[in-house]
N, C-alpha and C positions, 0 to 999 in steps of 0.2 A: 552473259554466261550461259551457255547451252548445256542441257541435260540430257544424255542419251542413255537407253536401257542397256545393260551388260547381261551376261550370262548369270544364271541363278536369280534374276530378277532384280540385282542390284543396279543401283543407278550411278553411272559415272559422270562427274563433272568435268567439262572441258572448259578451260578459261580462253575467252577471246583475247587476243593480242591487239591492242588498238595500233592501227596503221597510220602513222603521222606523214603527211604528205610534205616533202620538203618544200621550202619556201623557194618558189621558181621566180618570183618578182625580184630582180635585183635593183638596186638603187642607181637611178640614172646619175651618171657623172654630172658634175656641175658645168664641165665644158661641152657636154654634149649639144646643149642648145646652139653652140656656135656653129655647129655643122650645117644649120640652116642658114641659107644665103642671106633671105631677107632679114632675119633677126640679128645675123652678124653685122650687116650693114648699119642697122637701127643701133646696136650696141657701140658699135665703134664711134659713130656719129654723136651719140649722147654722151659717151665718155669724154670726148674732146668738148663738147658742149658744156658739160658739167665742170670741167676744169676751168673754162673761161668764165663761167658763172661765179665760181668760188673766188676767182681772182677780182672778178667785179665787186663782189660783195666787201671785199677787204679795200678795194680802191674808193668805192663810194664814200665812207666816212672821212677819208683823208680829202676827198674832192670837197665835200660840204664845208669842212674846217678850213680848207685853204680859200674858199670863196667867202664864206660868212664870218668866220671865226666863232661861231656860235654853236656850242654843243646841243643846245635845244634845237637847233634846225634839223639835226639828225634824226630826232624823235619824229619830227613833222615829216621828214622824208619816209620813214618807216611805215608810219601810220597811213600816209598816202597810198604806199604800195600795199599795205595789208588789208585796208578796208574793202576795196574793189574786189580783191581776190577773196575774201570772206563772202561778200554778198553775191557774187556773180559764179561762185563754185558750182552750186546746183544747177544754174542754167548751163554752164559750161558741160556738166555731165549729160544734161539732157540732150544738148545739141550734139554731143559725141554719139549717143544712142541713135541719133537719126541721120547723121552724116557720116562721112569716113573719118576714123581716127587720124588716118595718115594725112589726110587732106587738111585736118585742123593743125596738126603738128607742123606741117610744112608751112602753112600761113603763118602760124605763130612765130616760128623761127625767123621767117623771112621778114615779118614786120620787127620783130626785135633786133634782128641784124641792122636794119635801116636805121633804127632810133638809136642803137648804141654807136654805129659809125657816125652818125650825126652828132651824137655828144662828143665822140672822140675830136671830130673836126673843130667843134666849138671850143673845146679844152686846148687844142693845139694853138688855136688862134686868139686865145684868151677873151672869147666873147660869150662864154657860158655864165648865166646869171642865176641866182638861187631860184627865182622863180621858174626857170626853165627846167631845173632839177626837179622842182615839185611836179610839173607837167610830165616829165619823163617818169617818174615814180609812179603817178597815177596810171599811165598808159601801160607801165610794165606789170603793175598788179592785175590790170584788166587781162592782159595777154595771159598771165600764169593761171588766171581762172578758167581758162579754155584749154590750156596747154596741158596741164597735169591730168586732168581727167582722161584726155585722150591718149597721153602717154601710158596710163594705167590699163585702158581699155584694148591697146594695139597688141600688147604681148599674146593675149590669149588666142587672138586672131591668127597669129604667126606660128604658134607651136602647138603641138599635142598636148594633152593634159599631163602626160608622163614627164614631160620637160619643164613645166612651168615652175616647179620649186627650184630647180637649179638654176633656170633663168633668172627668177626673182633673187636668188642669192648672189648670182653673178653681178645684177645690177646693183644691188645693195652694197656688195663689196666695192663695186666702181665708184659708187658714190662716197664711200667712206675714204677711199682713196683720193678722190678729189678735194675733200675736206682737209686734207694734209697737204697736198701739193699746190693746191690753187692759191692758198695764202702765202706759201713760201715763194711761189712765181711771182705774186703781185708786190710781196715786200722786197724781193730783189730788184723788179724793175723800177719801183718807186725810189728805192734807196740808191741804185746804181745811176739812174738817168735823170733823176730830180732832185737829188739832195745837195750835197755840198757845192757840187759844180755849177748848180743853177744859182745858188745863193751868192757865190762868188763873181758869177755874171751879172748880178744885179737885176735878176729877175723879180718881177712883183710877186710871182707865186711859184717859188722854185720847184716844188713837187709836181706841178701840174703835167710837165712833160712825162715823167714816169706814169702818172695816172692816165695820161693820153695813150700812152703805149699798151696799158692794161685794158683800156676800153677798146682799142683798135683789135687787141688779141681776142676779146670776147666777141667783138664783131664778126670776125672772120670764122669764129668757132661756132 
């Protein structure tokens, strides 16, 4: 508030009007991050991969039950996958800081593809044993310990800070969609390809063919 002298010595008060600057920062649309070529390729690849992963997580319990018939064996598989993931996650983060996240992700996906393809081949030939599943679970958990820190670190390297919020929302939305579609895909494959038809044919493990298809799909994604 400014005061200025007026005629006759009287002081007249002038009220300052606050000037509020309009908010020129517009919210970045969630799809804006897809304009970046590298992020678009990353998102598309991970979207397909997450779909295969969720189908795999549904097929794995069926596989363990088909081979062992023991529900407790499933707990062992989950423990073998979870322990190395928890132990080596910090090491994976440190390695990501020193090496390229892209290189770690490519190596992890390549190794996982080989392992899942091998598991699918063993399922189709009915050569897969329970101890092999234990070994696969252990290695998968170790791979995840390096893959997940790299997948988190790579996004800020591809996009400016203004796009990170939208990109993270897009990735989270894609993950939620895969949680819905992956189990549906796995259930359809197991039911349609390995259910009653296999039982009528006298297969020792009628559900294995559908599980093998799911594993093959996961390997390809």
